[in-house]
SEMARVO-226540 format. One record per atom (N, C-alpha, C, CB): y, z, x. Coordinates in steps of 0.05 Angstrom, whole numbers, padded with zeros to 5 digits, always signed. Glycine has a CB too. Layout:
N
YZX...
//
This chain:
255
+02790+00749+01853+02763+00753+01863+02759+00783+01868+02759+00737+01890+02736+00793+01859+02730+00821+01862+02724+00828+01891+02706+00829+01845+02726+00853+01897+02721+00863+01925+02692+00858+01933+02728+00893+01927+02674+00861+01913+02645+00857+01919+02640+00828+01926+02628+00865+01895+02652+00809+01912+02648+00780+01918+02660+00773+01945+02660+00763+01896+02684+00784+01950+02697+00779+01976+02680+00789+01999+02725+00791+01977+02669+00814+01995+02653+00826+02016+02627+00810+02020+02646+00855+02009+02615+00800+01998+02591+00784+02000+02595+00759+02016+02580+00778+01972+02617+00745+02011+02623+00720+02025+02630+00726+02054+02647+00705+02011+02645+00747+02059+02653+00754+02086+02628+00762+02103+02673+00777+02086+02609+00776+02090+02585+00784+02104+02568+00759+02111+02568+00803+02086+02568+00740+02094+02553+00715+02100+02566+00700+02124+02552+00697+02076+02593+00699+02124+02607+00686+02146+02602+00701+02172+02638+00684+02139+02603+00728+02170+02598+00744+02194+02570+00741+02204+02604+00773+02189+02551+00738+02186+02523+00734+02194+02519+00707+02208+02505+00734+02169+02532+00686+02198+02531+00660+02212+02544+00662+02239+02545+00638+02195+02566+00675+02240+02580+00679+02266+02562+00695+02285+02607+00694+02262+02548+00715+02275+02530+00731+02292+02508+00713+02304+02518+00754+02276+02496+00696+02287+02475+00679+02297+02484+00660+02319+02463+00662+02274+02508+00648+02315+02519+00631+02336+02525+00647+02361+02545+00617+02325+02536+00671+02358+02542+00688+02381+02517+00695+02396+02557+00713+02372+02496+00701+02381+02470+00708+02394+02459+00684+02409+02450+00717+02372+02462+00660+02398+02453+00636+02411+02468+00631+02437+02456+00612+02393+02494+00635+02437+02510+00632+02462+02502+00653+02482+02540+00634+02456+02496+00678+02473+02488+00699+02491+02461+00693+02504+02487+00726+02477+02443+00681+02488+02417+00674+02499+02419+00652+02520+02398+00665+02476+02437+00632+02515+02441+00611+02535+02453+00623+02561+02460+00589+02524+02471+00642+02558+02482+00656+02581+02460+00671+02596+02505+00675+02573+02442+00683+02581+02420+00699+02593+02402+00680+02610+02403+00713+02572+02398+00656+02600+02382+00637+02616+02395+00631+02643+02378+00611+02600+02421+00629+02643+02436+00624+02667+02434+00648+02686+02465+00617+02662+02440+00672+02675+02441+00696+02691+02414+00703+02702+02452+00719+02675+02393+00705+02685+02367+00714+02693+02349+00692+02704+02353+00727+02670+02357+00667+02698+02341+00645+02709+02350+00637+02737+02343+00621+02691+02376+00641+02744+02386+00632+02769+02396+00656+02787+02409+00613+02765+02413+00673+02776+02427+00693+02793+02410+00718+02796+02454+00699+02781+02396+00726+02775+02381+00751+02776+02352+00746+02768+02393+00772+02757+02337+00730+02783+02309+00726+02776+02293+00751+02780+02297+00703+02793+02269+00752+02769+02252+00776+02772+02247+00781+02802+02225+00772+02758+02249+00806+02811+02255+00831+02797+02284+00840+02799+02237+00853+02807+02302+00822+02807+02329+00830+02813+02345+00838+02788+02344+00807+02826+02336+00829+02764+02349+00838+02739+02347+00869+02736+02336+00824+02715+02326+00881+02748+02324+00910+02748+02331+00921+02776+02295+00918+02741+02321+00909+02797+02326+00918+02824+02356+00919+02831+02311+00901+02844+02371+00901+02819+02400+00900+02825+02417+00909+02801+02408+00872+02832+02404+00918+02780+02420+00927+02757+02432+00905+02740+02440+00946+02766+02424+00880+02744+02436+00858+02730+02431+00859+02700+02426+00833+02741+02408+00868+02692+02401+00869+02663+02420+00887+02648+02372+00877+02659+02424+00911+02658+02441+00931+02645+02470+00921+02643+02440+00957+02659+02480+00909+02665+02507+00899+02666+02511+00876+02646+02515+00890+02694+02492+00857+02645+02494+00834+02627+02492+00843+02598+02472+00814+02633+02473+00861+02592+02470+00871+02564+02495+00885+02555+02446+00889+02562+02508+00900+02573+02532+00914+02565+02554+00895+02557+02542+00931+02589+02559+00874+02574+02582+00856+02568+02576+00838+02545+02589+00840+02593+02551+00830+02541+02544+00811+02519+02541+00825+02493+02519+00795+02526+02529+00849+02493+02525+00863+02468+02552+00869+02454+02509+00889+02472+02571+00878+02470+02598+00883+02459+02610+00858+02448+02617+00895+02481+02606+00836+02462+02617+00810+02453+02604+00800+02428+02615+00789+02475+02577+00802+02427+02562+00792+02404+02568+00808+02379+02532+00793+02410+02573+00834+02382+02578+00851+02359+02607+00849+02350+02571+00880+02366+02626+00850+02368+02654+00850+02361+02664+00825+02347+02671+00855+02386+02654+00801+02356+02662+00776+02344+02656+00775+02314+02649+00753+02358+02631+00779+02306+02624+00779+02278+02639+00801+02262+02594+00782+02274+02644+00824+02274+02658+00845+02260+02687+00837+02254+02658+00871+02277+02699+00823+02273+02726+00813+02269+02726+00792+02246+02738+00801+02294+02705+00775+02246+02703+00755+02225+02700+00769+02197+02679+00737+02230+02684+00790+02197+02680+00805+02172+02706+00817+02162+02660+00828+02176+02723+00826+02180+02748+00838+02171+02769+00817+02163+02760+00855+02194+02769+00794+02177+02790+00775+02173+02783+00753+02153+02797+00761+02199+02758+00749+02148+02750+00727+02130+02756+00733+02101+02720+00721+02134+02769+00715+02089+02775+00717+02060+02777+00689+02048+02802+00732+02055+02761+00683+02028+02761+00656+02016+02787+00650+02001+02738+00653+01997+02804+00670+01997+02829+00665+01983+02851+00657+02002+02838+00690+01968+02846+00658+02028+02866+00650+02047+02869+00619+02047+02859+00659+02076+02892+00609+02052+02895+00580+02056+02877+00570+02079+02925+00572+02061+02867+00546+02076+02848+00536+02095+02859+00537+02124+02839+00508+02088+02884+00528+02127+02896+00527+02154+02898+00555+02166+02924+00514+02152+02905+00575+02149+02908+00602+02159+02880+00613+02167+02921+00620+02138+02860+00607+02150+02833+00617+02156+02822+00605+02182+02814+00610+02132+02826+00579+02185+02817+00566+02210+02831+00577+02234+02821+00536+02208+02857+00583+02231+02872+00594+02253+02861+00622+02261+02902+00596+02246+02856+00638+02241+02846+00665+02246+02818+00664+02259+02845+00682+02220+02801+00648+02248+02774+00646+02259+02774+00634+02287+02756+00629+02241+02792+00614+02291+02795+00602+02318+02804+00623+02339+02814+00579+02317+02822+00641+02330+02832+00661+02348+02809+00681+02355+02855+00677+02335+02793+00687+02335+02770+00705+02340+02751+00693+02361+02755+00712+02314+02744+00667+02356+02726+00653+02374+02738+00651+02403+02720+00625+02364+02764+00646+02404+02777+00644+02430+02775+00671+02445+02806+00636+02427+02781+00693+02431+02779+00719+02443+02751+00725+02452+02789+00741+02424+02732+00718+02435+02704+00723+02441+02694+00707+02465+02687+00717+02417+02701+00682+02466+02692+00665+02489+02706+00674+02515+02699+00636+02484+02731+00683+02513+02745+00693+02537+02731+00718+02547+02774+00699+02530+02724+00736+02529+02710+00761+02536+02683+00755+02548+02708+00779+02513+02669+00736+02536+02642+00728+02547+02645+00716+02574+02628+00709+02527+02665+00698+02577+02669+00686+02604+02675+00706+02625+02691+00665+02602+02692+00725+02618+02699+00746+02637+02674+00763+02644+02721+00764+02626+02657+00768+02624+02633+00784+02628+02614+00770+02646+02620+00790+02602+02609+00744+02641+02591+00728+02658+02602+00726+02686+02587+00700+02646+02629+00723+02689+02641+00722+02715+02637+00748+02730+02671+00715+02713+02639+00771+02716+02634+00797+02728+02606+00799+02738+02641+00819+02708+02587+00790+02722+02558+00791+02730+02554+00773+02754+02541+00781+02706+02567+00750+02754+02564+00731+02777+02576+00744+02802+02578+00704+02771+02598+00757+02800+02611+00770+02824+02594+00792+02835+02639+00780+02816+02577+00804+02818+02561+00827+02828+02532+00818+02834+02560+00849+02806+02527+00792+02834+02500+00782+02837+02488+00788+02865+02499+00752+02832+02462+00791+02867+02450+00795+02893+02449+00769+02908+02421+00807+02890+02456+00769+02934+02456+00745+02950+02432+00744+02969+02482+00744+02966+02425+00767+02980+02404+00767+03000+02384+00791+02996+02416+00768+03029+02360+00786+03004+02340+00807+03007+02335+00809+03037+02313+00802+02990+02346+00829+03050+02346+00831+03079+02324+00850+03088+02374+00841+03089+02307+00839+03106+02286+00856+03118+02297+00871+03142+02261+00839+03126+02298+00897+03140+02309+00913+03162+02289+00935+03169+02337+00925+03155+02276+00933+03191+02257+00952+03203+02235+00959+03183+02272+00977+03211+02239+00979+03166+02217+00990+03150+02222+00985+03120+02213+01019+03155+02239+00967+03113+02245+00962+03085+02259+00935+03081+02263+00984+03074+02260+00927+03055+02277+00905+03047+02301+00917+03032+02262+00884+03029+02325+00906+03037+02348+00917+03024+02362+00894+03009+02368+00930+03044+02369+00899+02984+02384+00880+02968+02414+00881+02975+02380+00885+02937+02425+00858+02983+02453+00856+02989+02467+00839+02968+02457+00845+03018+02486+00851+02954+02500+00837+02933+02526+00825+02943+02506+00856+02909+02538+00808+02927+02563+00795+02936+02585+00814+02944+02573+00777+02913+02590+00836+02930+02611+00854+02939+02606+00868+02966+02616+00875+02919+02581+00866+02976+02575+00880+03001+02583+00864+03026+02545+00885+03003+02590+00838+03022+02595+00820+03045+02622+00807+03041+02572+00799+03047+02636+00803+03064+02661+00788+03064+02655+00758+03062+02677+00795+03089+02671+00745+03046+02667+00716+03042+02670+00701+03068+02687+00705+03021+02689+00708+03084+02693+00694+03110+02669+00696+03128+02718+00705+03124+02654+00719+03126+02629+00722+03142+02608+00703+03132+02619+00751+03140+02607+00698+03106+02587+00680+03095+02592+00651+03104+02587+00681+03064+02618+00644+03105+02625+00616+03113+02618+00610+03142+02654+00612+03109+02614+00631+03158+02607+00627+03186+02577+00622+03190+02616+00650+03203+02561+00627+03169+02532+00624+03171+02524+00594+03173+02519+00637+03148+02501+00588+03185+02491+00561+03183+02487+00553+03153+02464+00558+03198+02488+00528+03148+02486+00519+03120+02461+00529+03106+02487+00488+03119+02439+00529+03121+02413+00537+03108+02412+00566+03101+02390+00530+03127+02431+00583+03111+02431+00611+03105+02454+00619+03086+02433+00627+03131+02470+00600+03079+02492+00606+03060+02481+00607+03031+02514+00584+03062+02493+00625+03015+02484+00628+02987+02488+00602+02972+02499+00651+02973+02470+00596+02953+02472+00573+02937+02478+00580+02908+02446+00556+02938+02496+00565+02895+02504+00571+02868+02481+00571+02848+02525+00552+02859+02463+00552+02851+02442+00548+02832+02415+00559+02842+02439+00519+02825+02415+00581+02857+02390+00593+02866+02394+00623+02867+02381+00581+02893+02371+00637+02868+02372+00666+02869+02376+00676+02897+02347+00678+02857+02372+00702+02901+02375+00714+02928+02357+00702+02949+02370+00744+02926+02366+00700+02973+02351+00689+02995+02341+00711+03013+02370+00669+03012+02315+00709+03021+02303+00729+03038+02310+00722+03067+02273+00731+03034+02320+00741+03082+02327+00736+03110+02318+00760+03127+02358+00732+03113+02316+00755+03153+02311+00777+03172+02336+00783+03188+02288+00769+03191+02333+00801+03207+02355+00810+03224+02348+00806+03253+02363+00839+03218+02365+00792+03268+02360+00788+03296+02366+00814+03311+02377+00765+03308+02354+00819+03334+02361+00842+03350+02389+00839+03362+02340+00846+03374+02402+00861+03368+02429+00860+03381+02427+00845+03407+02440+00888+03385+02448+00830+03414+02448+00815+03438+02448+00832+03464+02472+00796+03439+02461+00855+03462+02463+00872+03485+02468+00901+03475+02484+00863+03505+02469+00919+03494+02473+00948+03487+02501+00952+03474+02471+00965+03513+02521+00937+03483+02547+00940+03471+02548+00933+03442+02568+00923+03487+02534+00911+03434+02533+00903+03407+02518+00924+03390+02520+00875+03404+02496+00934+03401+02481+00955+03387+02498+00980+03382+02456+00962+03403+02513+00987+03403+02530+01011+03401+02552+01007+03380+02542+01018+03428+02563+00983+03379+02585+00978+03360+02575+00981+03332+02596+00949+03365+02552+00969+03326+02541+00971+03298+02534+01000+03292+02516+00953+03295+02523+01014+03311+02515+01042+03307+02540+01059+03300+02501+01053+03332+02561+01056+03316+02585+01072+03311+02597+01066+03284+02606+01065+03333+02598+01041+03276+02610+01034+03250+02593+01044+03227+02614+01004+03248+02567+01041+03229+02549+01049+03207+02550+01079+03204+02521+01040+03213+02550+01094+03226+02552+01124+03225+02578+01133+03212+02549+01136+03253+02599+01117+03217+02626+01124+03206+02629+01114+03177+02648+01112+03223+02607+01104+03165+02609+01095+03137+02615+01065+03135+02629+01110+03123+02614+01051+03157+02620+01022+03157+02594+01006+03152+02632+01014+03183+02595+00981+03161+02573+00963+03155+02550+00967+03174+02583+00934+03158+02526+00966+03163+02501+00966+03179+02492+00938+03183+02479+00983+03165+02470+00934+03197+02460+00907+03203+02456+00890+03178+02433+00909+03218+02446+00902+03157+02440+00886+03133+02465+00876+03120+02424+00902+03113+02488+00887+03125+02513+00878+03114+02530+00861+03132+02530+00902+03105+02517+00852+03154+02530+00835+03174+02516+00808+03175+02530+00848+03202+02526+00788+03161+02513+00762+03160+02509+00749+03188+02529+00743+03144+02525+00757+03208+02521+00745+03234+02495+00753+03247+02545+00752+03252+02481+00773+03236+02455+00781+03246+02432+00768+03230+02453+00812+03244+02439+00753+03209+02417+00742+03193+02403+00719+03207+02429+00732+03166+02377+00718+03203+02360+00696+03213+02340+00689+03191+02345+00704+03240+02330+00665+03191+02310+00657+03170+02286+00676+03171+02301+00628+03174+02276+00683+03148+02252+00700+03146+02227+00683+03147+02253+00717+03119+02220+00675+03171+02197+00658+03176+02184+00665+03202+02204+00628+03175+02160+00656+03207+02148+00658+03233+02147+00686+03244+02161+00641+03252+02157+00690+03269+02156+00715+03282+02173+00736+03268+02166+00712+03310+02194+00728+03254+02211+00747+03240+02195+00759+03217+02236+00733+03229+02180+00743+03202+02164+00753+03180+02141+00771+03191+02152+00730+03164+02129+00763+03213+02107+00779+03224+02117+00806+03234+02094+00764+03248+02142+00807+03243+02154+00832+03252+02156+00852+03230+02181+00827+03264+02158+00843+03205+02160+00861+03182+02134+00876+03178+02167+00846+03157+02112+00865+03188+02086+00878+03184+02082+00903+03201+02064+00859+03190+02099+00907+03221+02096+00930+03239+02098+00956+03224+02116+00928+03261+02116+00957+03204+02120+00982+03189+02107+00981+03161+02149+00988+03186+02094+00959+03155+02082+00956+03128+02057+00973+03126+02076+00926+03122+02051+00982+03101+02027+00998+03096+02009+00982+03076+02035+01025+03084+01983+00989+03077+01965+00976+03058+01973+00981+03029+01936+00986+03063+01971+00960+03012+01978+00963+02984+01963+00985+02971+01974+00937+02970+01938+00990+02980+01922+01011+02968+01936+01039+02969+01895+01013+02981+01952+01043+02990+01966+01068+02993+01987+01072+02971+01980+01070+03021+02001+01050+02965+02021+01051+02943+02007+01055+02916+02037+01026+02943+01985+01041+02911+01971+01042+02885+01959+01070+02881+01950+01021+02883+01952+01083+02903+01941+01110+02901+01963+01129+02890+01930+01121+02928+01988+01124+02897+02010+01140+02888+02020+01131+02860+02034+01139+02907+02017+01105+02855+02026+01094+02829+02004+01078+02816+02051+01075+02834+01983+01092+02806+01961+01079+02793+01969+01062+02768+01940+01099+02785+01992+01069+02757+02002+01054+02733+02009+01025+02741+02026+01068+02721+02012+01019+02767+02019+00992+02776+01994+00976+02783+02038+00993+02799+01970+00987+02780+01946+00974+02788+01941+00948+02772+01922+00992+02785+01946+00950+02746+01942+00927+02729+01961+00904+02737+01947+00934+02699+01986+00911+02742+02005+00890+02751+01997+00878+02778+02033+00902+02753+01986+00895+02796+01977+00885+02822+01953+00867+02819+01970+00909+02840+01935+00874+02801+01911+00857+02796+01920+00830+02784+01891+00871+02778+01939+00831+02766+01949+00806+02754+01962+00788+02775+01968+00812+02731+01977+00800+02793+01991+00785+02814+01970+00773+02833+02010+00803+02829+01950+00788+02840+01929+00778+02858+01914+00755+02844+01909+00800+02866+01909+00757+02818+01895+00736+02804+01912+00711+02803+01888+00745+02775+01939+00715+02798+01957+00692+02797+01959+00678+02824+01985+00701+02788+01959+00693+02846+01961+00682+02873+01934+00673+02884+01973+00703+02891+01912+00680+02869+01885+00674+02879+01881+00686+02907+01880+00643+02880+01888+00711+02910+01887+00725+02936+01871+00751+02934+01916+00731+02946+01862+00760+02957+01848+00785+02958+01868+00808+02961+01828+00785+02982+01871+00825+02941+01891+00846+02941+01886+00866+02964+01890+00860+02915+01862+00868+02974+01856+00887+02995+01869+00879+03021+01826+00889+02999+01877+00853+03023+01890+00844+03048+01921+00847+03047+01883+00814+03052+01931+00855+03025+01960+00857+03022+01971+00883+03032+01968+00854+02992+01996+00882+03041+02011+00906+03050+02037+00908+03034+02016+00904+03080+02053+00928+03039+02078+00931+03024+02099+00944+03041+02073+00946+02999+02124+00938+03034+02147+00952+03045+02165+00959+03021+02162+00934+03066+02180+00981+03023+02199+00988+03001+02220+00967+02999+02211+01016+03007+02229+00962+02974+02252+00944+02969+02274+00962+02957+02244+00921+02950+02296+00964+02971+02317+00983+02963+02339+00969+02948+02328+00997+02988+02346+00980+02925+02368+00969+02908+02377+00991+02890+02359+00944+02893+02385+00984+02865+02392+01003+02846+02368+01018+02834+02408+00990+02823+02345+01006+02837+02320+01018+02829+02300+01016+02852+02308+01005+02804+02278+01031+02851+02258+01031+02872+02236+01012+02865+02247+01060+02877+02231+00993+02883+02210+00974+02881+02196+00971+02908+02220+00946+02871+02174+00956+02909+02162+00950+02934+02157+00920+02935+02135+00965+02939+02159+00908+02959+02153+00880+02964+02125+00878+02974+02174+00867+02983+02109+00861+02962+02081+00857+02970+02080+00835+02991+02063+00850+02946+02067+00840+03014+02066+00821+03036+02037+00813+03042+02079+00833+03061+02034+00787+03049+02008+00779+03059+02006+00783+03089+02003+00749+03051+01984+00774+03101+01980+00778+03129+01999+00763+03147+01952+00771+03137+02014+00745+03136+02035+00730+03152+02063+00741+03147+02034+00700+03145+02065+00762+03130+02091+00774+03124+02105+00761+03101+02108+00773+03149+02094+00740+03089+02107+00727+03066+02105+00744+03041+02093+00699+03061+02127+00745+03026+02128+00761+03002+02112+00747+02980+02158+00766+02993+02093+00762+02968+02076+00751+02947+02086+00760+02919+02048+00759+02951+02101+00781+02918+02111+00791+02893+02123+00819+02896+02088+00792+02872+02128+00832+02874+02141+00858+02874+02127+00876+02853+02171+00856+02868+02127+00902+02859+02117+00922+02841+02138+00944+02839+02089+00933+02849+02139+00957+02816+02159+00977+02811+02149+01004+02821+02167+00979+02781+02166+01019+02836+02158+01045+02846+02171+01051+02873+02128+01048+02847+02172+01076+02879+02183+01085+02905+02163+01080+02927+02191+01115+02904+02170+01064+02947+02152+01058+02968+02153+01076+02992+02156+01030+02977+02170+01096+02992+02173+01113+03015+02153+01137+03013+02202+01124+03018
//
């Protein structure tokens, strides 16, 4: 068999492998972006870049290995063994990549004074999560949970957190024992530092169209909305109604 014929057949096998790899990557993307990194956390938490990095390498390397190893002149058993080894390596790499994305997933959107802060899994000790009430514990099949922060119980507790945070330790948002449901008075408390959405749009007119679309989708009066910065790997703002409930997010620095 000529080199040209061998290359033609190997390219076809690699192309088929690429399509299957792409399909598996798309199914993984549904899991990652549908459950763990819903909008806007795929950008706010850097999940999109991390996922694309681990999957693009996997999707490209698998078919390339097939292109190199595939030869119609090989005995069938040897060919199946080689291709099976490629698939095994590829699935192992994809599994490790998805596990890495899962380990870095955002768990909470914490409202703290004048902002919302994204708290990812590496920011919190597992034993601290297990001490939370069931309704505040992270769920495997859901995205980040919005929570508020209770006031310190006394001056000593306030001083302890202050000292540790100043020394580079954990602040309130990284202490699950301070978490409370983001409802009622807790949500209304967020409005104390919130600003009218019009202030943000005056600085970021490029987000006006997105804001209008969100207001149309919510059937709400955009003039009644306020905002607070949402802090993560990128700068976003959380849009709040008059009860402090989050109506959506817009991209941009809210400070």
